[in-house]
C-alpha angles and dihedrals in degrees: 000000000000115000117226117183130195115209103221125182111211126226114277110269092232090069093056101050093100093059141036115257124229113195114201135185119204092257091051092048092050093047089050093048094049090050105044114002114122091241093053093045091050091049090050092053091046090053092048090053090051090048093054091045086055091050090050091050092052090049089062089069096048127081114270125209119203137173120206131184135177135186123196126184115194120188106160146105111258136172113256129187110238125216091261091056098256125122124239136177111246129186112237122204108167145128123213121195125179139171132189138183116204133188113199131187126185116220105215100191091054099032092230136107135231123206141181123199143173126197149164133211131195124196121195116192104193096187092061095028090235132148125194135173136209121197131192102190093183136359124180119192142170130198125192137174105216120215091356133123109292103214091175092061094045094045089053088060099038105041098057088053091047091052093046088053091051092051094049092043091055091050090047091049092056090052090049089050087053090050092049090047090053090051094051091041092057092041087060090043089054091048092049091047090050090051092048091048091046090051091048092047091047091053091049093045090052091050093047092046092053090044091050092052089061093046091047091054091055091043100244094126131039127248089247091059091045091053091047091056091048090051089050090051093051093044092053090052089056092043091053092052092047091048090053091052091048091049093050090051091051091049091053091047094050092043091053092047092051092050093243110156097179118096097244132150109240119213116186117213116209115192102123143156110237107209113226116206136135118240112216109230096220091049092050092050091049093051091044091055091048101042110023116106088218090069091052090046091054091052092044092054090050092051092048091052091049089049090052090054091050091049092050091050092048092049092052103052142053116321132196134174119205123196124180128178131174126176152125128264140172139177132203142153090240123065091213091063101039093093095044119108097350118205127234119252129188133182125185122177128178121178125181136189123193119186109221104172124008098149092244097304094129094044091048091054091050093049092048091051091049092049091050090051092052090046091051091050092053093046092047092050090053091044090052091051091050090046092054091047091052091051092050092048092049093049094049092048093048094048089058098040098081090058090049090053090051092049092048090050094053091044090052092051092051092047091051090050092047091052091053091049093047091051093052093045091053092050088052090050093244097115139046129243089247091060089048093050091049091052092050092049092048091049093053094043094050091048091054092044091053093052089045091055090050089051091050091050096054093041089054091043095056092036089058091048091050096051097042101033088222133115103220094181092062099022097235141119117265103242127201111256093229141014 
């Protein structure tokens, strides 16, 4: 690690008396953003929704136990077919109660479901003052759609990829929040530096202007130079006011981004170690392919397109529904006998549907689905190429950025030194006001450039973490903060 420090003069305390002051380092700002910023909170809720969708998906492949009950009171006059075949209106006055417990299990490879149930019914006929029971001690059944679209099999392939994408997307979002925080952090740092520089320049311009008035009275400087110094003094007054406005705007922006509702003055503190390490390109590409949500999204889109083709083919051809049920049942007027000597019961149902003429509708749907699949494959191949190119570009930029920060730091130091020398030389009458103005301008420009290079470094740093899912500084996987 090579330590690079930024000498940063804080805002005069007198300007902050009206508000509380919150001093933040970059690490503190990022931790705050990942905990309570609106973007991070939204990402957290989105991930929770994906998690519970995943839990619901897995429950489809586990046995389910349900209890159902129904009560029906019928007091009406209804037509009834008599034993001789004639119809007659009969008054009904009865109550039917039933209850059933069912265990169901989906069979993913076949796309069907098997179930087992037990139930009991009670019929009260009030007109005859009769009670009867019907029991079904055990019923085992199976239902299956033959040759149809097996959503259970396709969901078993698609949903794990969807959840893996959600996990990686959440991790990536937090890193992008960190990158955005770094950008806004250094924007405020630039604004505060501009305000400090403007205050410093204003104080110097005021001193030089007063000094020049004395020299002008004794005739050692020209009126032109005197007027130039007065213009500088007035310009620095304006620059200081503009810098304060810019700083206040950046404070509001960062405060909103961090989710801070209190009216506090934020002061960023920059005295940071800039880690210097080289990211191997092949290693970055490997981690990006493993951990990036984009890779999972590419695969998910391909699976969904293949599923659409399978669904279109299944909808076009021969269809059959099979239903089998075997069980025991008994009925009796006494509850004590309703489970004695149960009788066998079987039910087999097979329904088929064969399309004979659909004027090419089914074939058209299949061809559309196939074309969409080929289109998706081409788009995904191009997207993967662009993704790899973006990773390579990011790695190359990052590997050079630490050197750029170091150069900007040394340039800033020299510019600060040159400004001090130019100021002293002018006071001694050995330099012109043009040389002094050039030194001031170079000092301010190099200060802004240095902070900009720091901002670029940390934006690249967290951008690289987000796209690879890997912490290269500590050589470890970036893990989700909660499950």
